[in-house]
C-alpha positions in Angstrom: -140.9 60.3 -125.5 -143.7 61.2 -122.3 -144.4 59.0 -119.2 -147.9 58.9 -118.1 -148.2 59.4 -114.0 -148.3 56.0 -112.7 -151.3 54.4 -110.9 -151.6 53.5 -107.5 -151.6 49.7 -107.7 -154.9 47.6 -106.0 -152.3 46.9 -102.3 -151.6 50.2 -102.0 -155.0 51.2 -102.3 -156.7 48.9 -99.9 -153.8 50.3 -97.7 -155.2 54.1 -97.9 -158.3 53.0 -96.8 -156.9 51.1 -94.3 -155.7 53.8 -92.5 -158.1 55.9 -93.2 -161.2 53.6 -91.8 -159.2 53.5 -88.7 -158.7 57.1 -88.7 -162.7 57.5 -89.0 -162.7 54.5 -86.8 -160.9 56.9 -83.5 -162.5 59.9 -84.5 -165.8 58.6 -83.9 -165.1 56.4 -80.7 -163.5 59.6 -79.3 -167.2 61.5 -80.6 -169.0 59.1 -78.8 -166.7 59.4 -75.9 -167.2 62.9 -75.5 -170.5 63.3 -75.7 -171.3 60.0 -73.2 -169.3 62.1 -70.6 -171.5 64.9 -71.6 -174.5 62.9 -71.3 -173.3 61.6 -67.4 -172.1 64.6 -66.2 -175.7 66.3 -67.5 -177.0 63.3 -65.6 -175.0 63.6 -62.2 -176.0 67.7 -62.4 -179.3 67.1 -62.1 -180.0 63.6 -59.5 -177.2 65.6 -57.3 -180.2 68.4 -57.3 -182.8 66.6 -56.9 -180.9 64.5 -53.6 -179.9 67.8 -52.4 -183.3 68.8 -52.4 -184.1 66.6 -51.0 -182.3 67.4 -47.5 -182.9 71.3 -48.1 -187.1 69.6 -47.2 -186.1 67.6 -45.2 -184.5 69.9 -43.3 -187.9 72.0 -43.9 -189.7 68.6 -42.1 -187.6 69.7 -39.0 -188.8 73.1 -38.8 -191.7 73.1 -38.7 -192.0 70.6 -36.8 -190.2 72.7 -33.8 -192.0 75.3 -35.2 -195.5 73.4 -34.1 -194.0 72.4 -30.6 -194.4 69.1 -31.7 -193.6 66.7 -28.6 -190.2 65.2 -31.1 -188.9 67.0 -32.8 -188.3 65.4 -36.1 -190.6 62.2 -35.0 -188.5 60.3 -37.4 -185.7 60.2 -34.8 -188.0 59.3 -32.0 -186.1 55.7 -31.8 -184.2 53.4 -33.9 -187.2 51.1 -34.4 -188.1 54.6 -36.9 -185.0 55.0 -38.8 -184.6 53.5 -42.6 -186.1 54.0 -45.8 -188.7 57.1 -46.2 -190.3 58.7 -49.5 -191.1 62.9 -49.8 -194.7 63.2 -50.2 -196.6 66.7 -50.4 -199.5 67.0 -47.9 -201.9 68.5 -50.0 -204.9 69.3 -47.6 -201.8 71.2 -45.0 -199.4 71.6 -47.9 -196.4 70.7 -46.0 -193.9 67.8 -47.2 -193.6 64.5 -45.1 -191.7 61.4 -44.8 -193.9 58.5 -45.2 -193.5 55.1 -45.4 -196.5 53.5 -46.3 -195.8 51.6 -49.4 -191.7 51.2 -48.4 -190.6 47.5 -47.8 -189.6 47.3 -44.1 -186.2 45.8 -45.6 -182.9 47.7 -44.7 -182.1 46.9 -47.8 -184.4 47.9 -51.3 -182.9 45.7 -54.5 -183.7 48.1 -58.0 -187.0 47.0 -58.5 -187.9 48.2 -55.1 -186.4 50.9 -54.9 -188.4 52.0 -58.6 -191.5 50.8 -57.6 -191.7 52.3 -54.3 -189.6 55.3 -54.4 -190.2 58.9 -55.9 -190.6 59.4 -59.4 -189.0 62.8 -60.7 -188.7 63.3 -64.1 -186.3 66.2 -66.2 -186.6 65.9 -70.0 -185.6 62.7 -70.9 -184.2 61.6 -67.4 -186.0 60.1 -65.3 -185.0 59.3 -61.6 -186.2 57.4 -58.2 -186.0 59.9 -54.5 -185.7 58.1 -51.0 -184.3 59.4 -47.8 -182.4 58.0 -46.1 -182.2 58.0 -41.8 -179.9 56.0 -40.0 -177.5 56.6 -36.9 -175.1 59.3 -37.1 -172.4 56.9 -37.4 -173.7 54.3 -40.6 -171.7 53.5 -43.2 -174.2 52.1 -45.7 -173.3 54.5 -48.6 -170.4 52.8 -50.1 -168.8 55.1 -52.6 -172.4 55.4 -53.9 -172.7 52.4 -56.2 -175.3 49.3 -55.8 -173.7 46.2 -53.3 -175.0 43.7 -54.6 -177.2 44.9 -56.5 -178.3 46.8 -53.4 -178.7 49.9 -51.4 -178.6 49.8 -47.3 -179.8 52.2 -45.2 -178.7 52.4 -41.0 -176.1 49.3 -41.5 -172.4 48.7 -40.8 -169.2 48.2 -43.0 -170.3 44.3 -43.0 -174.3 44.6 -44.1 -175.1 44.4 -40.3 -178.1 46.5 -39.2 -177.0 48.8 -36.4 -179.7 47.8 -33.9 -178.5 50.8 -30.4 -178.6 54.0 -31.1 -179.3 55.7 -27.5 -182.1 56.5 -25.6 -184.3 58.3 -28.5 -187.3 59.0 -26.2 -185.9 60.8 -23.6 -183.8 63.8 -25.3 -182.5 65.5 -21.9 -180.7 62.1 -21.6 -176.9 61.7 -21.8 -175.7 58.9 -24.1 -175.6 56.0 -22.4 -172.5 53.7 -21.6 -173.1 51.8 -24.8 -174.5 54.3 -27.0 -171.3 55.0 -29.5 -173.1 57.2 -32.1 -174.2 59.9 -29.5 -170.9 59.8 -28.1 -169.2 60.3 -31.6 -171.4 62.7 -32.0 -170.7 64.8 -28.3 -167.4 64.8 -29.6 -167.8 66.0 -32.7 -169.6 69.1 -31.4 -167.6 69.8 -28.3 -164.5 70.0 -30.7 -166.2 72.8 -32.5 -168.8 74.6 -30.2 -167.5 78.1 -28.9 -168.7 76.3 -25.4 -167.1 72.7 -24.4 -169.3 72.8 -21.3 -173.0 72.4 -23.6 -173.4 69.2 -25.9 -176.2 67.6 -28.2 -178.6 65.1 -25.4 -178.9 61.8 -26.8 -182.2 61.1 -29.1 -181.2 64.9 -30.7 -179.0 63.7 -34.2 -180.0 61.7 -37.2 -177.8 61.1 -40.1 -179.9 62.2 -42.8 -179.4 60.6 -46.7 -181.0 61.3 -50.2 -180.1 58.5 -52.0 -181.1 59.0 -56.1 -181.3 56.4 -58.6 -181.7 56.2 -62.5 -181.7 53.7 -65.2 -178.2 53.7 -67.4 -176.8 52.2 -70.7 -174.9 49.9 -68.8 -177.6 49.3 -65.7 -178.2 51.8 -63.3 -176.6 54.4 -61.5 -176.9 56.2 -58.0 -176.0 59.5 -56.4 -175.8 59.9 -52.4 -175.8 62.9 -50.4 -175.7 63.2 -46.7 -175.9 65.4 -43.7 -176.1 65.6 -40.3 -179.6 67.1 -38.8 -180.1 67.9 -35.3 -182.6 69.6 -32.7 -181.2 73.5 -33.2 -184.2 73.8 -30.3 -183.2 71.4 -26.9 -181.5 73.0 -23.6 -178.4 70.7 -24.2 -177.4 73.0 -26.8 
């Protein structure tokens, strides 16, 4: 006498379905994570390129000023009162890039809404970002892990978020560092350790820190990327 194959019980069916759901959910979560990671990496690549481009344009502004024999090699380095946030803007009459502050709040700390409302807007496919230039003392530590600190981004501040208010005699490019000019001293030490002629220095007022900051919206809020460099007066008599 033949026996028919045993059918699956309801319990076994439910267990099999549960295992299948767990496996499919895990695969879906992994797939979503990979897609999110790819999108984030793509966004970072674009925003890093925007920030690097901003530094190059700022260097070009410095170079154009030096070549045209302007009184100050980089007008934002004339005195510490000119440190702070700037927007890159092309002058259509001269076809030269300039740093503008006309629409920016005077505060060193800007909120996300202030950045969005005043910064230079940039787009690439579906990505939209906002770019700013920060001019600050060489020793500033405004960039804290490239992330927002209490929903603000800082420029020319120390570790306690206090604005740096002393950076030497910025109007006399041939003057030595003042006794209290910590940031100029740091600049000199750095150059003297690496320069082929250690008797030469960068005079006070001939070096500033330039930081390009890009902000863009993300599903969790906003993200930022930041690249900085030290900009020097390469035509000064002391260097």
